[in-house]
C-alpha positions in Angstrom: -10.2 24.6 -43.4 -9.6 28.0 -41.6 -6.4 29.6 -42.7 -6.1 27.7 -46.0 -7.0 29.3 -49.3 -8.4 26.8 -51.8 -9.6 27.6 -55.3 -11.8 24.5 -55.4 -15.5 25.2 -54.7 -15.7 22.0 -52.8 -12.9 23.1 -50.6 -14.8 26.4 -49.9 -17.8 24.3 -48.9 -15.6 22.3 -46.6 -14.4 25.5 -45.0 -17.8 26.9 -44.5 -19.0 23.7 -42.9 -15.9 23.2 -40.7 -17.8 24.2 -37.6 -20.4 21.4 -38.2 -18.0 18.6 -38.0 -18.6 16.2 -35.2 -16.5 13.5 -33.5 -18.9 10.6 -33.5 -20.5 10.7 -36.9 -19.0 11.8 -40.2 -21.5 13.1 -42.8 -21.3 14.2 -46.5 -22.0 17.7 -47.7 -24.9 18.6 -50.0 -23.0 17.1 -53.0 -22.1 13.9 -51.2 -18.5 15.0 -50.7 -17.1 13.0 -47.7 -16.4 15.2 -44.7 -14.1 13.8 -42.1 -13.7 14.4 -38.4 -11.0 16.3 -36.8 -7.8 16.0 -38.8 -9.4 13.9 -41.6 -10.1 15.1 -45.2 -11.0 13.6 -48.5 -8.2 12.6 -50.9 -8.8 15.6 -53.2 -8.6 18.1 -50.3 -5.6 16.3 -48.8 -3.8 16.7 -52.1 -4.6 20.4 -52.3 -3.3 20.8 -48.7 -0.1 19.0 -49.4 0.6 21.2 -52.4 -0.2 24.3 -50.4 2.1 23.2 -47.6 4.9 22.5 -50.0 4.7 26.0 -51.6 3.3 28.5 -49.1 2.7 26.5 -45.9 3.8 29.4 -43.8 1.3 31.8 -45.2 -1.6 30.7 -43.0 -3.8 33.6 -42.3 -4.1 34.3 -38.6 -7.3 36.2 -39.2 -9.1 32.9 -40.0 -8.0 31.2 -36.8 -11.2 31.5 -34.9 -11.3 29.1 -31.9 -14.7 28.7 -30.4 -14.6 30.0 -26.8 -17.6 27.8 -25.9 -15.9 24.5 -26.8 -15.4 22.5 -23.6 -12.0 21.5 -22.3 -12.5 17.9 -23.0 -13.3 18.5 -26.6 -9.9 19.8 -27.5 -7.7 17.4 -29.2 -4.2 16.8 -27.6 -2.8 19.2 -30.2 -5.5 21.8 -29.8 -5.3 25.2 -28.2 -5.7 25.7 -24.5 -7.2 29.0 -23.7 -7.9 30.7 -20.3 -11.6 30.2 -21.0 -11.3 26.4 -21.5 -9.1 26.1 -18.4 -11.6 28.0 -16.2 -14.6 26.2 -17.7 -13.0 22.8 -17.2 -11.9 23.6 -13.7 -15.4 24.7 -12.8 -16.8 21.5 -14.2 -14.2 19.5 -12.1 -15.2 21.3 -8.9 -18.9 20.6 -9.7 -18.1 16.9 -10.2 -16.2 16.6 -6.9 -19.0 18.5 -5.1 -21.7 16.2 -6.4 -19.6 13.2 -5.4 -19.3 14.6 -1.8 -23.1 15.3 -1.8 -23.9 11.7 -2.7 -21.5 10.6 0.1 -23.2 12.8 2.7 -26.7 11.8 1.4 -26.1 8.0 2.0 -24.3 8.6 5.3 -27.3 10.7 6.5 -29.8 8.0 5.5 -27.8 5.4 7.3 -27.6 7.5 10.5 -31.3 8.4 10.4 -32.5 4.8 9.6 -30.6 3.3 12.6 -29.9 6.2 14.9 -26.4 4.8 14.6 -24.7 7.3 16.8 -26.9 6.6 19.8 -27.3 2.8 19.8 -25.2 0.3 21.7 -22.1 -1.2 20.3 -23.7 -4.7 20.1 -26.6 -3.1 18.2 -24.2 -1.4 15.8 -22.6 -4.7 15.1 -25.9 -6.5 14.6 -26.8 -4.0 12.0 -24.1 -5.5 9.8 -26.4 -8.2 8.5 -25.5 -11.6 7.0 -22.1 -11.7 5.3 -21.5 -8.0 6.0 -21.0 -8.9 9.6 -18.5 -11.6 8.7 -16.4 -9.2 6.7 -16.5 -6.5 9.3 -15.5 -9.1 12.0 -12.1 -9.3 10.4 -11.6 -5.6 10.6 -12.5 -5.8 14.3 -10.2 -8.8 14.7 -7.2 -6.9 13.2 -7.8 -3.9 15.6 -8.0 -6.2 18.6 -4.8 -8.1 17.7 -1.8 -7.2 19.9 0.1 -6.1 16.8 -0.3 -5.8 13.0 2.0 -8.8 12.5 0.0 -10.9 14.9 -3.3 -9.9 13.3 -2.0 -10.9 9.9 -0.8 -14.2 11.2 -4.2 -15.0 12.7 -5.9 -14.2 9.4 -3.5 -16.4 7.4 -3.8 -19.2 10.0 -7.5 -18.8 11.0 -9.2 -21.7 12.9 -12.2 -19.7 14.3 -14.2 -19.2 11.1 -14.6 -22.9 10.3 -14.4 -25.3 13.3 -11.8 -28.1 13.0 -10.2 -26.4 10.0 -7.4 -23.9 9.6 -7.8 -21.7 6.6 -6.0 -18.7 5.0 -8.6 -16.0 5.0 -6.6 -13.7 2.7 -6.6 -16.5 0.2 -10.2 -17.6 0.6 -11.9 -14.2 0.9 -11.5 -10.7 -0.5 -10.8 -8.9 2.8 -7.7 -6.9 1.9 -9.8 -3.7 2.3 -10.5 -4.6 5.9 -6.8 -5.3 6.5 -5.7 -2.1 4.9 -8.3 0.0 6.9 -7.4 -1.6 10.2 -3.7 -0.9 9.6 -4.4 2.7 8.6 -6.6 3.2 11.7 -3.8 1.9 14.0 -1.2 4.0 12.3 -3.0 7.3 11.9 -3.4 9.6 14.9 -7.2 9.5 14.8 -8.1 7.1 17.6 -9.1 9.9 19.9 -11.3 11.6 17.4 -13.0 8.8 15.4 -14.4 5.4 16.5 -13.2 2.4 14.5 -16.7 1.7 13.1 -17.1 5.2 11.8 -13.7 5.1 10.1 -14.9 2.0 8.4 -18.3 3.1 7.3 -17.2 6.6 6.3 -14.6 5.0 4.0 -17.3 3.0 2.3 -19.4 6.1 1.9 -16.5 8.0 0.6 -16.1 5.4 -2.1 -19.6 6.3 -3.2 -18.3 9.8 -3.9 -15.6 8.2 -6.1 -18.3 6.2 -7.8 -20.3 9.3 -8.7 -17.2 11.2 -9.8 -16.2 8.3 -12.1 -19.6 8.3 -13.7 -19.4 12.1 -14.0 -16.0 11.8 -15.8 -17.3 9.1 -18.2 -20.3 11.1 -19.3 -18.1 14.2 -19.6 -15.6 12.4 -21.8 -18.4 11.0 -24.0 -20.4 14.2 -24.5 -17.7 16.9 -24.1 -19.9 18.7 -21.6 -19.7 18.6 -17.8 -23.5 19.3 -17.8 -23.8 15.6 -18.7 -21.9 14.8 -15.5 -24.3 16.9 -13.5 -27.2 15.1 -15.0 -25.5 11.7 -14.4 -25.0 12.5 -10.7 -28.5 13.8 -10.3 -30.0 10.7 -11.8 -27.7 8.4 -9.7 -28.8 10.1 -6.5 -32.5 10.2 -7.3 -32.6 6.6 -8.4 -30.7 5.4 -5.3 -33.1 2.5 -4.8 -31.9 1.0 -8.1 -28.3 2.3 -8.3 -27.0 1.3 -4.8 -27.8 -0.3 -1.5 -24.8 0.9 0.3 -26.7 2.5 3.2 -27.9 -0.8 4.6 -25.3 -3.3 3.3 -22.2 -1.3 4.0 -19.5 -3.9 3.9 -20.9 -5.9 1.0 -18.1 -6.6 -1.5 -19.9 -4.9 -4.4 -19.9 -1.6 -2.4 -16.2 -1.7 -2.3 -15.6 -2.8 -5.9 -18.2 -1.0 -8.0 -16.5 2.5 -7.5 -13.3 1.0 -8.9 -15.2 -0.6 -11.7 -16.7 2.7 -12.6 -13.2 4.2 -12.5 -12.0 1.5 -14.8 -14.8 2.2 -17.4 -13.9 5.9 -17.3 -10.2 5.1 -17.8 -11.0 2.7 -20.8 -13.2 5.5 -22.2 -10.3 7.9 -22.0 -7.9 5.3 -23.5 -10.1 4.7 -26.5 -10.6 8.3 -27.4 -9.1 9.3 -30.8 -6.0 11.4 -31.2 -4.4 10.6 -27.9 -0.6 10.9 -27.8 1.4 7.8 -26.8 2.1 9.3 -23.4 -1.5 9.9 -22.7 -2.4 6.4 -23.8 0.2 4.9 -21.4 -1.2 7.0 -18.6 -4.8 5.9 -19.4 -3.7 2.3 -19.6 -2.0 2.5 -16.2 -5.2 3.9 -14.8 -7.1 1.0 -16.3 -4.7 -1.4 -14.7 -4.8 0.1 -11.2 -8.6 0.4 -11.1 -8.9 -3.2 -12.5 -6.6 -4.4 -9.7 -8.6 -2.7 -7.0 -11.8 -4.0 -8.5 -10.6 -7.6 -8.7 -9.1 -7.5 -5.2 -12.3 -6.4 -3.5 -14.9 -8.7 -5.0 -14.9 -12.5 -5.4 -17.1 -12.3 -8.5 -14.5 -10.2 -10.3 -13.7 -13.0 -12.8 -17.3 -13.2 -14.1 -17.5 -9.4 -14.6 -14.1 -9.3 -16.4 -15.3 -12.2 -18.6 -18.3 -10.1 -19.8 -15.9 -7.2 -20.4 -13.4 -9.4 -22.3 -16.3 -10.6 -24.5 -17.1 -7.0 -25.1 -13.6 -6.2 -26.1 -13.5 -9.3 -28.3 -16.6 -8.1 -30.2 -15.2 -4.6 -30.7 -11.9 -6.1 -32.1 -13.7 -8.6 -34.4 -15.9 -5.9 -35.8 -13.0 -3.6 -36.4 -14.3 -0.9 -34.0 -11.0 -0.7 -32.1 -7.5 -1.4 -33.2 -5.9 -4.8 -32.5 -3.3 -3.0 -30.5 -5.9 -1.5 -28.2 -7.6 -4.8 -27.7 -4.4 -6.6 -26.9 -3.5 -3.9 -24.4 -6.8 -4.2 -22.6 -6.6 -8.0 -22.6 -3.1 -7.9 -21.1 -4.3 -5.4 -18.4 -7.1 -7.7 -17.5 -4.8 -10.7 -17.3 -2.2 -8.8 -15.3 -4.9 -7.7 -12.8 -6.1 -11.2 -12.3 -2.6 -12.6 -11.9 -1.7 -9.9 -9.5 -4.7 -10.7 -7.4 -3.8 -14.4 -7.7 -0.4 -13.6 -6.2 -1.8 -11.4 -3.4 -4.4 -14.1 -2.5 -1.6 -16.7 -2.0 -2.1 -18.4 -5.3 -5.9 -18.7 -5.1 -6.7 -21.5 -7.6 -10.1 -20.0 -8.4 -8.5 -17.2 -10.4 -6.3 -19.5 -12.5 -9.4 -21.6 -13.2 -11.5 -18.7 -14.1 -13.2 -18.5 -17.5 -12.0 -14.9 -17.9 -8.4 -15.8 -17.8 -8.9 -18.8 -20.1 -10.8 -16.6 -22.6 -8.1 -13.9 -22.7 -5.3 -16.5 -23.3 -7.4 -18.2 -26.0 -8.3 -14.9 -27.8 -4.7 -13.8 -27.9 -3.4 -17.2 -29.0 -5.9 -17.7 -31.8 -5.5 -14.2 -33.1 -1.7 -14.6 -33.2 -2.0 -17.5 -35.6 -5.0 -16.4 -37.5 -3.7 -13.0 -38.7 -5.8 -12.5 -41.9 -9.3 -12.5 -40.2 -9.9 -8.9 -41.4 -9.0 -9.5 -45.1 -11.3 -10.2 -48.0 -14.9 -9.4 -49.0 -18.0 -9.5 -46.8 -18.8 -13.2 -47.1 -15.2 -14.3 -46.7 -14.7 -12.1 -43.7 -17.9 -13.3 -42.1 -16.7 -16.9 -42.6 -13.3 -16.1 -41.1 -14.9 -14.4 -38.1 -17.2 -17.3 -37.5 -14.3 -19.7 -37.6 -12.3 -17.3 -35.3 -15.1 -17.2 -32.8 -15.5 -21.0 -32.8 -11.8 -21.5 -32.3 -11.6 -19.0 -29.4 -14.7 -20.6 -27.8 -13.4 -24.1 -28.2 -10.0 -23.3 -26.9 -11.4 -21.4 -23.9 -13.6 -24.3 -22.8 -10.8 -26.8 -23.4 -8.2 -24.7 -21.5 -10.6 -24.1 -18.6 -11.5 -27.8 -18.4 -7.9 -28.8 -18.3 -6.9 -26.1 -15.8 -9.7 -27.1 -13.4 -8.9 -30.8 -13.6 -5.2 -30.1 -13.1 -6.0 -27.9 -10.0 -8.9 -30.2 -8.9 -11.0 -27.0 -8.7 -14.7 -27.4 -8.0 -15.3 -24.2 -5.9 -17.5 -22.5 -8.5 -19.5 -25.4 -9.8 -22.6 -24.3 -7.9 -22.7 -21.1 -10.0 -22.7 -23.0 -13.3 -25.5 -25.3 -11.9 -27.4 -22.2 -11.0 -26.9 -20.7 -14.5 -27.9 -23.9 -16.2 -31.1 -24.2 -14.2 -31.9 -20.5 -14.5 -32.0 -20.5 -18.2 -34.0 -23.7 -18.5 -31.3 -26.1 -19.5 -32.5 -28.6 -17.0 -34.2 -28.7 -13.6 -32.0 -29.3 -10.6 -32.4 -30.6 -7.0 -29.0 -29.4 -6.1 -29.3 -27.7 -2.7 -26.8 -24.9 -3.4 -28.2 -24.0 -6.8 -31.7 -23.9 -5.5 -30.6 -21.5 -2.7 -29.7 -19.0 -5.4 -32.7 -19.8 -7.6 -35.2 -19.2 -4.8 -33.8 -15.8 -3.8 -35.5 -12.8 -5.4 -32.2 -11.1 -5.9 -31.1 -13.8 -8.4 -34.4 -13.7 -10.3 -35.3 -11.7 -13.4 -35.3 -7.9 -13.1 -38.8 -6.8 -11.9 -40.8 -4.6 -14.3 -41.4 -2.0 -11.6 -37.7 -1.1 -11.9 -38.5 0.4 -15.3 -41.5 2.2 -13.8 -39.3 3.9 -11.2 -36.6 4.8 -13.8 -39.2 6.2 -16.2 -40.5 8.4 -13.4 -37.1 10.2 -13.3 -37.0 10.6 -17.1 -33.9 8.4 -17.5 -35.5 5.6 -19.5 -36.6 7.7 -22.5 -33.3 9.3 -23.4 -31.4 6.1 -22.6 -33.5 3.9 -24.9 -33.5 6.6 -27.7 -29.7 6.9 -27.5 -29.3 3.1 -27.3 -31.5 2.5 -30.4 -30.0 5.2 -32.6 -26.4 4.2 -31.7 -27.1 0.5 -32.3 -28.5 1.4 -35.7 -25.4 3.4 -36.5 -23.2 0.7 -35.1 -24.8 -1.9 -37.5 -24.1 0.4 -40.5 -20.5 1.0 -39.4 -19.9 -2.8 -38.9 -21.3 -3.6 -42.3 -19.1 -1.0 -43.8 -16.1 -2.4 -41.9 -16.8 -5.9 -42.9 -17.3 -5.0 -46.6 -13.9 -3.4 -46.9 -10.5 -4.9 -46.8 -8.1 -4.1 -44.0 -5.7 -2.6 -46.5 -8.2 0.0 -47.7 -7.2 2.5 -45.0 -7.9 5.5 -47.1 -11.4 4.2 -47.8 -12.1 4.0 -44.1 -10.8 7.5 -43.7 -13.4 8.7 -46.2 -16.3 6.7 -44.7 -19.6 8.6 -44.8 -20.5 7.5 -41.3 -18.3 6.4 -38.4 -18.4 5.8 -34.6 -15.8 6.7 -32.1 -14.2 3.7 -30.3 -15.0 5.1 -26.8 -18.6 5.5 -27.8 -18.7 2.0 -29.3 -17.2 0.6 -26.1 -19.7 2.3 -23.8 -22.6 1.3 -26.1 -21.7 -2.4 -26.0 -20.9 -2.1 -22.3 -24.4 -0.8 -21.6 -26.0 -3.6 -23.8 -24.0 -6.5 -22.3 -24.5 -5.4 -18.7 -28.1 -4.5 -19.4 -28.7 -8.1 -20.5 -27.0 -9.3 -17.4 -29.1 -7.1 -15.2 -32.3 -8.3 -16.9 -31.4 -11.9 -16.3 -30.3 -11.4 -12.6 -31.7 -8.6 -10.5 -28.7 -8.4 -8.2 -26.5 -7.5 -11.2 -28.5 -4.4 -12.0 -26.1 -2.3 -9.9 -23.5 -2.9 -12.6 -25.9 -1.5 -15.1 -28.0 1.3 -13.6 -25.0 3.6 -12.7 -23.7 3.4 -16.2 -27.2 3.9 -17.6 -27.2 7.3 -15.9 -24.0 8.3 -17.7 -25.1 6.9 -21.0 -28.5 8.6 -20.9 -26.8 11.9 -20.0 -24.4 11.5 -22.9 -27.5 11.1 -25.2 -28.9 14.4 -24.0 -25.7 16.4 -23.9 -23.7 14.9 -26.7 -23.5 17.1 -29.9 -23.3 14.1 -32.3 -26.8 12.8 -31.8 -28.4 16.2 -31.7 -26.5 17.1 -34.8 -27.9 14.0 -36.5 -31.5 14.8 -35.4 -31.2 18.4 -36.7 -29.8 17.2 -40.0 -32.6 14.8 -40.4 -35.2 17.6 -40.2 -32.9 19.9 -42.2 -32.5 22.4 -39.4 -28.9 22.1 -38.5 -26.7 25.0 -37.5 -24.1 25.5 -34.8 -26.2 28.0 -32.9 -29.2 25.7 -32.7 -27.0 22.8 -31.8 -25.4 24.6 -28.9 -28.8 26.0 -27.8 -30.3 22.5 -27.6 -27.3 20.9 -26.0 -27.3 23.3 -23.1 -31.0 24.0 -22.8 -32.4 20.4 -22.7 -30.2 19.2 -19.8 -31.0 22.4 -17.8 -34.7 21.8 -18.4 -34.4 18.2 -17.2 -32.4 19.2 -14.2 -35.0 21.8 -13.3 -37.8 19.2 -13.6 -35.8 16.7 -11.4 -35.2 19.5 -8.8 -38.9 20.5 -8.8 -40.2 16.9 -8.5 -37.7 15.1 -6.3 -36.0 17.7 -4.1 -38.9 17.8 -1.6 -39.0 14.0 -1.5 -35.3 13.9 -0.8 -35.6 16.4 2.0 -38.5 14.4 3.4 -36.5 11.2 3.2 -33.6 12.7 5.0 -35.7 14.2 7.7 -37.4 10.8 8.5 -36.0 9.4 11.7 -36.0 5.7 12.8 -34.2 3.6 15.3 -32.6 0.2 15.3 -34.7 -2.3 17.3 -33.9 -6.0 17.5 -34.1 -7.0 21.2 -34.2 -10.7 20.6 -30.9 -10.7 18.7 -29.3 -8.4 21.2 -30.4 -10.7 24.1 -29.0 -13.7 22.3 -25.6 -12.0 21.6 -25.4 -10.8 25.2 -26.1 -14.3 26.6 -23.5 -15.9 24.3 -20.9 -13.4 25.3 -21.5 -13.8 29.0 -22.6 -17.4 29.5 -20.5 -19.4 27.0 -16.8 -20.2 26.7 -14.7 -18.2 24.3 -13.7 -21.4 22.6 -17.4 -22.6 22.2 -18.4 -23.7 18.7 -21.8 -22.6 17.4 -23.9 -24.1 14.6 -26.9 -22.5 12.9 -27.9 -20.5 9.8 -25.2 -18.8 7.8 -26.6 -15.4 8.3 -26.9 -15.6 12.1 -23.5 -17.2 12.6 -21.8 -14.2 10.8 -23.4 -12.0 13.5 -22.3 -14.3 16.3 -18.7 -14.2 15.1 -18.7 -10.4 14.9 -20.5 -9.7 18.2 -19.1 -12.6 20.4 -15.9 -13.9 18.6 -17.1 -17.4 19.0 -16.1 -20.2 16.6 -18.4 -21.2 13.8 -19.3 -24.4 11.9 -20.3 -22.5 8.7 -20.6 -19.0 7.4 -22.1 -17.0 4.4 -19.0 -16.9 2.2 -20.1 -19.7 -0.1 -17.2 -20.0 -2.6 -15.8 -23.2 -1.2 -17.0 -26.7 -2.0 -16.2 -28.2 1.4 -18.0 -25.4 3.2 -21.1 -25.9 1.1 -21.2 -29.5 1.9 -20.8 -28.8 5.6 -23.5 -26.1 5.4 -25.9 -28.5 3.9 -25.2 -31.0 6.6 -25.6 -28.5 9.4 -28.9 -27.3 7.9 -30.3 -30.8 8.6 -31.5 -29.2 11.9 -34.4 -27.8 9.7 -35.0 -31.1 7.9 -37.0 -34.2 8.8 -34.2 -36.1 10.5 -33.7 -38.3 13.5 -32.1 -36.6 16.6 -29.3 -39.2 16.6 -28.4 -38.3 13.0 -28.5 -34.5 13.7 -26.4 -35.0 16.8 -23.8 -37.0 14.9 -23.6 -34.4 12.1 -23.2 -31.5 14.6 -20.6 -33.3 16.6 -18.7 -34.2 13.5 -18.5 -30.4 12.7 -17.3 -29.8 16.2 -20.4 -27.9 17.4 -21.0 -27.3 21.1 -24.2 -25.3 20.7 -26.9 -25.1 18.0 -29.1 -22.1 17.5 -32.6 -22.7 16.0 -34.6 -19.9 14.5 -38.4 -19.9 14.3 -38.3 -17.7 11.3 -36.6 -20.5 9.4 -38.3 -23.5 10.9 -41.8 -22.0 10.2 -40.8 -19.9 7.3 -43.5 -18.1 5.3 -41.4 -15.6 3.4 -40.9 -17.9 0.4 -43.6 -19.9 -1.3 -43.8 -23.7 -1.1 -40.8 -25.3 -2.9 -38.5 -22.4 -2.0 -38.6 -22.5 1.8 -35.3 -23.8 3.3 -37.0 -26.8 4.7 -38.5 -27.6 1.3 -35.0 -27.5 -0.3 -33.7 -29.8 2.3 -36.6 -32.2 2.0 -36.3 -32.5 -1.8 -32.5 -32.9 -1.6 -33.0 -35.7 0.9 -35.7 -37.3 -1.3 -38.6 -36.5 1.1 -42.0 -35.1 0.4 -42.4 -31.4 1.2 -44.8 -30.1 3.9 -48.2 -28.7 3.2 -50.6 -29.1 0.3 -49.2 -29.2 -3.2 -47.6 -31.3 -5.8 -44.5 -33.4 -5.3 -42.2 -35.3 -7.6 -43.3 -38.9 -7.9 -40.0 -40.3 -6.7 -40.2 -38.5 -3.4 -41.2 -40.5 -0.3 -42.6 -39.6 3.1 -39.9 -38.9 5.7 -39.5 -41.5 8.4 -38.9 -38.8 11.1 -40.6 -35.6 12.1 -39.0 -32.2 11.5 -36.2 -31.8 13.9 -36.5 -28.0 14.6 -40.1 -28.4 15.6 -40.0 -31.8 17.5 -37.0 -30.8 19.7 -39.2 -28.1 21.4 -41.5 -30.8 22.8 -38.8 -32.1 25.2 -39.2 -35.7 24.2 -36.7 -38.0 25.9 -35.3 -38.9 22.6 -34.1 -35.3 22.2 -33.4 -34.4 25.8 -30.9 -37.2 26.0 -28.8 -35.6 23.3 -29.7 -31.9 23.6 -30.4 -29.6 26.5 -32.0 -26.2 26.1 -29.9 -23.4 27.6 -31.5 -20.3 26.1 -34.8 -19.3 24.6 -36.7 -16.2 23.6 -39.4 -15.4 21.1 -37.1 -15.9 18.1 -34.2 -18.1 19.1 -33.7 -21.4 20.8 -30.2 -22.5 21.8 -29.4 -26.1 22.7 -26.2 -27.5 24.1 -25.0 -30.8 22.7 -24.5 -33.5 25.2 -21.8 -36.1 24.8 -23.2 -39.0 22.8 -24.3 -42.0 24.8 -23.7 -45.5 23.5 -26.9 -46.8 22.2 -27.7 -50.3 23.6 -31.2 -51.0 22.6 -34.0 -49.0 21.0 -37.6 -49.5 21.9 -40.4 -49.4 19.5 -41.0 -45.7 20.0 -37.4 -44.9 19.0 -36.3 -43.8 22.6 -32.7 -44.4 23.5 -32.0 -46.4 26.7 -29.7 -44.7 29.1 
């Protein structure tokens, strides 16, 4: 150690190799003397140092204090020296990170403008561009701005009777729309109305969050590798792989575009919290950052409980395998639980949160560990047995607690998700309409192989897989070492020949867990690909892995290590610039224009020709646009996390099934509908294959044979009635007595429901006597 004179030849060897120590892996010297990471020494050397300190501790030679000016700011331990060079170097890296975040924000904003010519189209066209559920969420932002006051706007959201006809619901409880509420309040309070239109304030906020997302990934890779060059590489990969890392430019108000930046911040905060040698104050600050980012993440996305469940399982694995301390695991559990409970309170005691598997698992893990305290004691076989019992107890208690909670709360809102998961993994086929809606969508299928082809073209796959493979091998070795030693042998762990940092272990398992989730469900890839960029950049810029590679080929030295760590990322960045910069410029220069005249015509007609209190029925996607553009009342909508709404949607969708006009009329009147909108693109759908068309899902759910050639289940029977959406266009008296066509263009057909007439006698053709 510099500044300490040791007579032992082994101590001299330690001193000469001090510069080769790394934070992730701890190696032995040529004579198998254990060499520890920063602040860790073998027992013999520790004894020598204690003796030296007791006698001549103040005689440390200042000549041997040689801080390396090239060490990055983030690599200094909390007790290390801060020099002007490290401050300047770190500040420059921070400026680069913020600049890259702003660049990504400007990039997606430019793509959005160029694709739609957003600044030059009509207001109705701008609103139509918020497709499907995006339009529904944006409508509440618009509703808050149009309200006479903030208080009145909040009251209308809490007591809403326009989103679901004949029902009054609390939108702040049902949906994650606090972001729209906050933005509308800010827009009303800030003096920007004369300078910025409301829609631009909204979309620019979402695009600004993309800058936060990139900066969070930048920080994560910097913390892992100790070099902000890793952050630069992360941001470059994220932007170049935009197709697979984000879809914000065309699904602006989608919940994931609000929540994923906060999730990335949470991962960066956890990475900081798990770093070794943090002072208690630094740990508390990091833990508060984890809590705040977790709270924002949970508040902005309805699927937060499932993501936190995966993360809780990850923390549970790290704790069981002794890769993080029990105190750290407990703190992270409590932060997750506190975030969920805070959201539960803000969402007016939303029962879905209390009935979530994530909360049940956290409670179970903490409860079982409190009573089973000796899990980490004993030899290998004994510890494996105890861990197996521990896992079984936690799993059993989780399922039991979740079952009891849902029964007590009579909660069935998320049952369609479990039906979907069960059918997706081949645990039984299903005819459930809601589950089949998910199964037939490409976004919920397996991750396509062409995703890896695109990622390989940007050189991200190769360092990612290499880093993943090497670290998984090291992790297995560390785990076997941990399981083989008793929890009381602290000194033995300190002298381990190989080790892995807790923050690296967390990010490794995070990448594995969410990678498996992405492979199983394509829509979940956006949780994985962003982190993949940071993890691959760490593999290229981290000194630990390069040090390992150089040691394997017996070519290790500090000069070579630094040369490789800084040269390779620069070469990769130069390649990415050479290959993809012209494509990015071409993409930015490509100009398009929004064009959907049929939908514009429909919205204009509804706004001018129907009552403001009129109730419309139709497809979920179209009705969200109708609410945004016209403010009319809906029978159903795309926010599918409510059992009663799912039942109503299935009933309304009978307009595309093989049903009698009297039955369809009865269903629509029961839902309070005044008008029904039929879409040719659904009635004669060709986008999906047979068996996944909406009309096929309805036929099978109703027990009817599907249209067209192909196999059918033997228990299905021919429908007694023709398809409603097709037959109504023939103006048969059976239909005209109940429905009158009031609007038609090439895409949409709008029918007004007549008051039901009493049926006296039906003739043989099924016509209704007037």
